[in-house]
C-alpha positions as CSV (number, residue, x, y, z in Angstrom):
1,X,16.0,-4.2,6.6
2,X,14.1,-1.3,8.0
3,X,15.5,1.1,5.4
4,X,14.2,-1.3,2.7
5,X,10.7,-1.4,4.1
6,X,10.7,2.4,4.6
7,X,11.6,2.7,0.9
8,X,8.8,0.3,-0.1
9,X,6.3,2.1,2.1
10,X,7.2,5.4,0.4
11,X,7.1,3.9,-3.0
12,X,3.7,2.4,-2.4
13,X,2.4,5.7,-1.2
14,X,3.9,7.6,-4.1
15,X,2.7,5.1,-6.6
16,X,-0.8,5.0,-5.2
17,X,-1.0,8.8,-5.3
18,X,0.0,8.6,-9.0
19,X,-2.7,6.0,-9.7
20,X,-5.3,8.2,-7.9
21,X,-4.3,11.2,-9.9
22,X,-4.5,9.4,-13.2
23,X,-7.8,7.8,-12.3
24,X,-9.3,11.1,-11.4
25,X,-8.6,12.6,-14.9
26,X,-11.4,12.4,-17.3
27,X,-9.1,12.1,-20.4
28,X,-6.2,9.8,-20.1
29,X,-4.1,8.2,-22.7
30,X,-3.2,4.6,-23.3
31,X,0.2,5.4,-21.9
32,X,-1.4,6.6,-18.7
33,X,-3.4,3.4,-18.4
34,X,-0.4,1.3,-19.0
35,X,1.5,3.3,-16.4
36,X,-1.3,2.8,-13.9
37,X,-1.4,-1.0,-14.5
38,X,2.4,-1.1,-14.1
39,X,2.2,0.8,-10.9
40,X,-0.6,-1.4,-9.5
41,X,1.5,-4.5,-10.3
42,X,4.5,-2.9,-8.6
43,X,2.4,-2.2,-5.5
44,X,1.0,-5.7,-5.5
45,X,4.5,-7.2,-5.7
46,X,5.8,-4.9,-2.9
47,X,2.9,-5.9,-0.7
48,X,3.2,-9.6,-1.4
49,X,6.9,-9.4,-0.6
50,X,6.1,-8.3,2.9
51,X,6.1,-10.8,5.8
52,X,2.6,-12.1,6.5
53,X,2.1,-10.1,9.7
54,X,3.4,-6.8,8.2
55,X,1.2,-7.4,5.1
56,X,-1.8,-8.0,7.3
57,X,-1.2,-4.8,9.2
58,X,-0.6,-2.8,6.0
59,X,-3.8,-4.1,4.4
60,X,-5.9,-3.5,7.5
61,X,-4.5,0.1,7.8
62,X,-4.4,1.2,4.2
63,X,-7.1,-0.8,2.5
64,X,-9.6,-1.2,5.3
65,X,-8.8,2.1,7.0
66,X,-8.6,0.6,10.5
67,X,-6.8,2.5,13.3
68,X,-3.8,1.2,15.0
69,X,-5.8,0.3,18.0
70,X,-8.4,-1.6,15.9
71,X,-5.7,-3.5,14.1
72,X,-4.0,-4.4,17.4
73,X,-7.3,-5.7,18.8
74,X,-8.1,-7.6,15.6
75,X,-4.7,-9.3,15.4
76,X,-4.2,-9.7,19.1
77,X,-1.0,-7.7,19.1
78,X,0.1,-4.6,21.0
79,X,-0.7,-1.2,19.5
80,X,3.0,-0.4,19.6
81,X,3.7,-3.5,17.4
82,X,1.3,-2.1,14.9
């Protein structure tokens, strides 16, 4: 279970880096755009497959940029659980 989530975490990070690289290019092809859309869909599916609590922690951390302490306070869980 943990190995699967670690894999997904790495894939999400890797794929979001690819999307950022493509988005920062001034000239990109239709293939690049299709790849970016595909990667975004893959990321959405990976995030949506997470249990609710893990998804909330991930979104608060990666999307909203909150620290572990802020997430723990917001979700009323321990910092270690985050």
